C-alpha angles and dihedrals in degrees: 000000000000090000091052091050090051091048089051089049093053092047090050090050092048089049092050092050091048090050090050090052091050091052092047092049090054088054110062098199095045090044091054094048087048090055091043092064088074087059107066093179093053092045093051091046091050089052091048091050092047091051093050093046092048093045094046093043091052094045095134087062105028097044112083094213138017113271093248099037112121120214130195093260116086121194088345117164127239113303140149090272092050111021092193096030129237137284129239090274093051096254118145111254095205090057092045090051091051094046090042089052087055094058095038095052093041091055089045098049096041096046093047091046093056092037091056095044092051095038096047090049092051092045094048093050093043096047096042102043097036118173120078092346091057094042092050094043095049095049090056089046090051091053091053092043090055086069117070114243092243095051092048090050088051090052095050094046089050089055098042100033133237122308141109094264094047094047089050091052092046092055095042090054089051091050098053102076095052093045092049092052093052094049091044091057091051091047093052089058096042097049091061094059119108097246090059090049090049092051093050090045095057089053103259112169117252093245090053093049093050096045101037100033114017101036097052090051095052096042092094091062090045094052092047094048092045094055090049094046090050090068091048089050092054093047090048092052090047092049095048091047090049091055091050097245099096130062112000115265093243090066113063126236130161088252101054089040088061092043093054093047095045095048100057112344107053097105096035100043109013090169088072090072099026100067098042087047093052091047093051092045096049092047095051092042091051090050092050094047091044091049091050090051090047093053090051091052099041103037108077089204091062101044097083094038098076 
C-alpha cells in the first residue's frame, strides 16, 4: 500500500513537471528563461546585464554625486568616501561610471533596436522575393559591407556632427548590412519549407506569410545577432568617444572617460581608466556569453551539440 502511494506521488510529480513545461513552452519568454537555467554562464551573464541596466537607469538615485559635481578631493585614490577615487577635476569616478553607463547602454540598445528593425526588414524582403529585388538589394549591401562598421560610423558622425542622437544613428547605419545578410540567409532556408509552400498555395497574402510564418522562424537568428551586435555597438560608441568624435566631453561615457584618463592622467590617477574599462569589459563579455547561450537554446541545430 505504501509503495503504491509513493508510486502515485511520483506520477503526480512527473505530471506536474510536464504541465509546467507545457505552460512554459506556450510562453516564449518564460520558456527561454526555463531553458537558460541549464546554461549557468548565460544565466549569470543575464543577471550581470540586468544589474548594469538597472543601476545605470537609476543613476539619479544610485550615483553618490552628479556626474559634473566637483569635490574637494583631486585625483584621490579609492577610499570609503569615493569608492572608485576621483579624477583630476575632483569628480567622483563611481558616479561618472554609473552616469556614463547610462549613455553607453542607451546608445547601444537604441542603435541595435533600429538597426535590427531595418536590417531584418531588408533581409526578409530580399530573401523571400529573390530575383531582381534580391540582386539589387544585395549589391547595395555589399557596398556597405565593404566598409568596416567603425569607419562607416566615423563617416556618418563626421557628416552629422557629434552628439548622442547622431552617434546612435551612425552606429545603427553600420549595423544594418550585417544584420540584413544574416536574416536573408535564414529567410532563404525557411521559405523552402513545406508549411510556407502550403500557406502560399491556399492563397495567403504575402504580408501574412512574412509576418505569421517566416518572421517567427527567423526570430532566433535575429535575437542572437542582436545580442552580439549590442556588444559591438557599445564598443563602437566607446571608440568614437575615445577619439573625441562621439558624445561631447561634458557628458560622461565609458569611452570619453577612458580618453580623458589615457591622455594625461594614466600614471597619476590610473583608477580613472581602470574602473570604466572594467565596466566596459564586463558588459561586452556578458553580452557575448549571453548571446552564445541564446544561440544554443534558440537554434535547433545547436541544442543537441552541447
